[in-house]
C-alpha positions as a Markdown table, in Angstrom:
| # | Residue | x | y | z |
|---|---|---|---|---|
| 1 | Unk | 0.0 | 0.0 | 0.0 |
| 2 | Unk | 1.6 | 3.3 | -1.1 |
| 3 | Unk | 1.7 | 6.4 | 1.2 |
| 4 | Unk | -1.7 | 8.2 | 0.9 |
| 5 | Unk | -1.7 | 11.2 | -1.3 |
| 6 | Unk | -1.2 | 14.6 | 0.3 |
| 7 | Unk | -1.6 | 18.2 | -0.9 |
| 8 | Unk | 1.5 | 20.2 | -1.6 |
| 9 | Unk | 2.5 | 22.4 | 1.3 |
| 10 | Unk | 2.1 | 26.1 | 1.0 |
| 11 | Unk | 5.9 | 26.4 | 1.2 |
| 12 | Unk | 6.7 | 24.1 | -1.8 |
| 13 | Unk | 6.0 | 26.6 | -4.5 |
| 14 | Unk | 8.3 | 29.1 | -2.7 |
| 15 | Unk | 11.0 | 26.4 | -2.6 |
| 16 | Unk | 10.8 | 25.9 | -6.3 |
| 17 | Unk | 10.9 | 29.6 | -7.0 |
| 18 | Unk | 13.9 | 30.0 | -4.7 |
| 19 | Unk | 15.9 | 27.3 | -6.5 |
| 20 | Unk | 15.0 | 28.7 | -9.9 |
| 21 | Unk | 16.4 | 32.1 | -8.8 |
| 22 | Unk | 19.6 | 30.5 | -7.4 |
| 23 | Unk | 20.0 | 28.6 | -10.7 |
| 24 | Unk | 19.3 | 31.8 | -12.7 |
| 25 | Unk | 17.0 | 29.9 | -15.1 |
| 26 | Unk | 13.6 | 30.8 | -16.4 |
| 27 | Unk | 10.5 | 28.9 | -17.2 |
| 28 | Unk | 9.1 | 28.5 | -20.8 |
| 29 | Unk | 7.1 | 31.7 | -21.6 |
| 30 | Unk | 3.6 | 30.2 | -21.7 |
| 31 | Unk | 0.5 | 30.3 | -19.7 |
| 32 | Unk | -0.1 | 27.1 | -17.8 |
| 33 | Unk | -2.4 | 25.6 | -15.1 |
| 34 | Unk | -0.9 | 25.4 | -11.7 |
| 35 | Unk | 0.0 | 21.7 | -11.9 |
| 36 | Unk | 1.6 | 22.2 | -15.3 |
| 37 | Unk | 3.6 | 25.1 | -14.0 |
| 38 | Unk | 5.0 | 23.0 | -11.2 |
| 39 | Unk | 6.0 | 20.3 | -13.8 |
| 40 | Unk | 7.7 | 23.0 | -15.9 |
| 41 | Unk | 9.7 | 24.1 | -12.8 |
| 42 | Unk | 10.7 | 20.5 | -12.0 |
| 43 | Unk | 11.9 | 19.9 | -15.5 |
| 44 | Unk | 14.0 | 23.0 | -15.6 |
| 45 | Unk | 15.5 | 22.3 | -12.2 |
| 46 | Unk | 16.3 | 18.7 | -13.1 |
| 47 | Unk | 18.5 | 20.1 | -15.9 |
| 48 | Unk | 20.0 | 22.9 | -14.0 |
| 49 | Unk | 20.9 | 20.8 | -11.0 |
| 50 | Unk | 22.3 | 17.9 | -13.0 |
| 51 | Unk | 19.9 | 15.5 | -11.5 |
| 52 | Unk | 21.0 | 11.8 | -12.0 |
| 53 | Unk | 24.1 | 12.9 | -14.1 |
| 54 | Unk | 27.6 | 12.1 | -13.1 |
| 55 | Unk | 28.6 | 15.7 | -14.0 |
| 56 | Unk | 26.4 | 17.2 | -11.3 |
| 57 | Unk | 27.6 | 20.8 | -11.0 |
| 58 | Unk | 29.4 | 22.1 | -7.9 |
| 59 | Unk | 26.8 | 24.1 | -6.0 |
| 60 | Unk | 27.6 | 27.1 | -3.8 |
| 61 | Unk | 26.5 | 27.2 | -0.1 |
| 62 | Unk | 23.1 | 28.9 | -0.6 |
| 63 | Unk | 21.9 | 25.8 | -2.4 |
| 64 | Unk | 22.2 | 23.6 | 0.6 |
| 65 | Unk | 19.4 | 25.0 | 2.7 |
| 66 | Unk | 17.3 | 25.6 | -0.4 |
| 67 | Unk | 17.6 | 22.0 | -1.5 |
| 68 | Unk | 16.9 | 20.7 | 2.0 |
| 69 | Unk | 13.7 | 22.9 | 2.2 |
| 70 | Unk | 12.6 | 21.7 | -1.3 |
| 71 | Unk | 13.1 | 18.0 | -0.4 |
| 72 | Unk | 11.3 | 18.4 | 2.9 |
| 73 | Unk | 8.3 | 20.3 | 1.4 |
| 74 | Unk | 7.9 | 18.2 | -1.7 |
| 75 | Unk | 4.7 | 16.2 | -1.2 |
| 76 | Unk | 5.8 | 13.4 | -3.6 |
| 77 | Unk | 8.0 | 10.7 | -2.0 |
| 78 | Unk | 9.4 | 9.8 | -5.4 |
| 79 | Unk | 9.9 | 13.2 | -7.0 |
| 80 | Unk | 11.7 | 14.6 | -4.0 |
| 81 | Unk | 14.7 | 12.6 | -5.1 |
| 82 | Unk | 15.5 | 15.3 | -7.6 |
| 83 | Unk | 16.4 | 17.6 | -4.6 |
| 84 | Unk | 18.1 | 14.9 | -2.5 |
| 85 | Unk | 20.5 | 13.7 | -5.1 |
| 86 | Unk | 22.1 | 17.1 | -5.8 |
| 87 | Unk | 22.4 | 17.6 | -2.0 |
| 88 | Unk | 24.3 | 14.3 | -1.6 |
| 89 | Unk | 26.6 | 14.9 | -4.5 |
| 90 | Unk | 27.4 | 18.5 | -3.9 |
| 91 | Unk | 27.5 | 18.6 | -0.1 |
| 92 | Unk | 28.2 | 15.0 | 0.9 |
| 93 | Unk | 26.2 | 12.1 | 2.4 |
| 94 | Unk | 26.8 | 12.9 | 6.0 |
| 95 | Unk | 25.8 | 16.5 | 5.8 |
| 96 | Unk | 22.7 | 15.6 | 3.9 |
| 97 | Unk | 21.6 | 13.0 | 6.4 |
| 98 | Unk | 22.4 | 15.2 | 9.4 |
| 99 | Unk | 20.2 | 17.9 | 7.9 |
| 100 | Unk | 17.2 | 15.6 | 7.6 |
| 101 | Unk | 17.8 | 14.2 | 11.1 |
| 102 | Unk | 17.8 | 17.8 | 12.4 |
| 103 | Unk | 14.4 | 18.5 | 10.7 |
| 104 | Unk | 12.9 | 15.3 | 12.1 |
| 105 | Unk | 13.8 | 16.4 | 15.6 |
| 106 | Unk | 13.1 | 20.1 | 15.5 |
| 107 | Unk | 10.8 | 20.9 | 12.5 |
| 108 | Unk | 7.0 | 21.4 | 12.4 |
| 109 | Unk | 4.9 | 18.3 | 11.9 |
| 110 | Unk | 4.7 | 18.8 | 8.1 |
| 111 | Unk | 8.5 | 19.3 | 8.0 |
| 112 | Unk | 9.1 | 16.2 | 10.1 |
| 113 | Unk | 6.9 | 14.2 | 7.8 |
| 114 | Unk | 8.8 | 15.6 | 4.8 |
| 115 | Unk | 12.2 | 14.7 | 6.3 |
| 116 | Unk | 11.0 | 11.2 | 6.8 |
| 117 | Unk | 10.0 | 11.0 | 3.1 |
| 118 | Unk | 13.3 | 12.4 | 2.0 |
| 119 | Unk | 15.3 | 10.1 | 4.3 |
| 120 | Unk | 14.9 | 7.1 | 1.9 |
| 121 | Unk | 16.9 | 8.8 | -0.9 |
| 122 | Unk | 19.4 | 10.3 | 1.5 |
| 123 | Unk | 20.4 | 6.9 | 2.8 |
| 124 | Unk | 21.3 | 5.2 | -0.5 |
| 125 | Unk | 24.8 | 5.3 | 1.1 |
| 126 | Unk | 24.6 | 4.1 | 4.7 |
| 127 | Unk | 26.4 | 5.8 | 7.6 |
| 128 | Unk | 25.9 | 3.5 | 10.6 |
| 129 | Unk | 26.3 | 6.2 | 13.2 |
| 130 | Unk | 23.8 | 8.5 | 11.6 |
| 131 | Unk | 21.4 | 5.7 | 10.8 |
| 132 | Unk | 21.5 | 4.6 | 14.5 |
| 133 | Unk | 20.6 | 8.1 | 15.6 |
| 134 | Unk | 17.8 | 8.3 | 13.0 |
| 135 | Unk | 16.4 | 5.0 | 14.2 |
| 136 | Unk | 16.3 | 6.2 | 17.8 |
| 137 | Unk | 14.8 | 9.6 | 16.9 |
| 138 | Unk | 12.2 | 8.1 | 14.5 |
| 139 | Unk | 11.1 | 5.5 | 17.0 |
| 140 | Unk | 10.5 | 8.2 | 19.6 |
| 141 | Unk | 8.8 | 10.4 | 17.1 |
| 142 | Unk | 6.4 | 7.7 | 15.9 |
| 143 | Unk | 5.3 | 6.9 | 19.5 |
| 144 | Unk | 5.2 | 10.4 | 20.9 |
| 145 | Unk | 3.8 | 12.4 | 17.9 |
| 146 | Unk | 0.2 | 11.7 | 17.2 |
| 147 | Unk | 0.2 | 13.6 | 13.9 |
| 148 | Unk | -1.1 | 11.1 | 11.3 |
| 149 | Unk | 1.0 | 12.2 | 8.4 |
| 150 | Unk | 4.2 | 12.1 | 10.6 |
| 151 | Unk | 3.4 | 8.6 | 11.6 |
| 152 | Unk | 2.6 | 7.5 | 8.1 |
| 153 | Unk | 5.8 | 8.9 | 6.8 |
| 154 | Unk | 8.1 | 7.7 | 9.6 |
| 155 | Unk | 6.8 | 4.1 | 9.8 |
| 156 | Unk | 8.2 | 2.8 | 6.4 |
| 157 | Unk | 11.8 | 3.7 | 7.5 |
| 158 | Unk | 11.4 | 2.6 | 11.1 |
| 159 | Unk | 13.4 | -0.3 | 12.3 |
| 160 | Unk | 11.1 | -2.6 | 14.3 |
| 161 | Unk | 13.4 | -5.4 | 15.2 |
| 162 | Unk | 14.2 | -5.0 | 18.9 |
| 163 | Unk | 17.6 | -6.4 | 18.4 |
| 164 | Unk | 18.6 | -3.3 | 16.4 |
| 165 | Unk | 17.8 | -1.0 | 19.3 |
| 166 | Unk | 19.6 | -0.6 | 22.6 |
| 167 | Unk | 18.0 | -2.4 | 25.5 |
| 168 | Unk | 16.4 | 0.7 | 27.0 |
| 169 | Unk | 14.5 | 1.4 | 23.8 |
| 170 | Unk | 13.1 | -2.1 | 23.2 |
| 171 | Unk | 9.9 | -1.5 | 25.2 |
| 172 | Unk | 9.3 | 1.5 | 22.9 |
| 173 | Unk | 9.6 | -0.8 | 19.9 |
| 174 | Unk | 6.8 | -3.0 | 21.3 |
| 175 | Unk | 4.8 | 0.1 | 22.0 |
| 176 | Unk | 5.3 | 1.3 | 18.4 |
| 177 | Unk | 4.2 | -2.0 | 16.9 |
| 178 | Unk | 1.1 | -2.2 | 19.2 |
| 179 | Unk | 0.2 | 1.4 | 18.3 |
| 180 | Unk | 0.4 | 0.7 | 14.6 |
| 181 | Unk | -1.5 | -2.5 | 14.8 |
| 182 | Unk | -4.4 | -1.0 | 16.7 |
| 183 | Unk | -4.5 | 2.4 | 15.0 |
| 184 | Unk | -7.7 | 3.3 | 13.1 |
| 185 | Unk | -5.6 | 4.2 | 10.0 |
| 186 | Unk | -5.6 | 1.5 | 7.4 |
| 187 | Unk | -2.2 | 2.4 | 6.1 |
| 188 | Unk | -0.5 | 2.1 | 9.5 |
| 189 | Unk | -2.1 | -1.2 | 10.2 |
| 190 | Unk | -1.2 | -2.6 | 6.8 |
| 191 | Unk | 2.4 | -1.2 | 6.8 |
| 192 | Unk | 3.4 | -2.5 | 10.2 |
| 193 | Unk | 2.6 | -6.1 | 9.2 |
| 194 | Unk | 5.1 | -5.8 | 6.3 |
| 195 | Unk | 7.8 | -4.8 | 8.8 |
| 196 | Unk | 7.2 | -7.2 | 11.7 |
| 197 | Unk | 7.7 | -10.9 | 11.2 |
| 198 | Unk | 6.2 | -12.4 | 14.3 |
| 199 | Unk | 2.6 | -11.8 | 15.4 |
| 200 | Unk | 2.1 | -9.7 | 18.5 |
| 201 | Unk | 1.5 | -11.7 | 21.7 |
């Protein structure tokens, strides 16, 4: 079951505009509906940022925060990759992962959900120490934060094997599994069964 659809955040159009200005590129001169206009912006930015090309350009420092914001505010968990990849290539895997971890722990609920969506693409190269910190933070966030979108976005990347958590957090793993299995949301109930091998006692 895929993540349920969500509307674009109010901040996402501003993120796209900010990146276009940093890239100093312009959209095709035509009138378009809002959805088509966003697709034009995405296409132009894919080329300007060298998305999925080995010759990804060096990007100056102002691009870092702008790309993090765009990745976090992008409502699409597949298309947000076009912002994460340039981040990883230009600024490094560790700095990229640290940025999303920071948003998960300090951002607004929509930002926390967005950081969880972006995390998948940020971790194509694994850094064990950052991954461990993410696992702990994501587990606490899932249990403590009752925002549905946050929980939906955090759960797919949540490690639910107690053996992968320190002893003091293992009761929280059981709590997270119970919470997901008994939640009224269909997505959470379906998703947790894909991630837990043994039935709950």
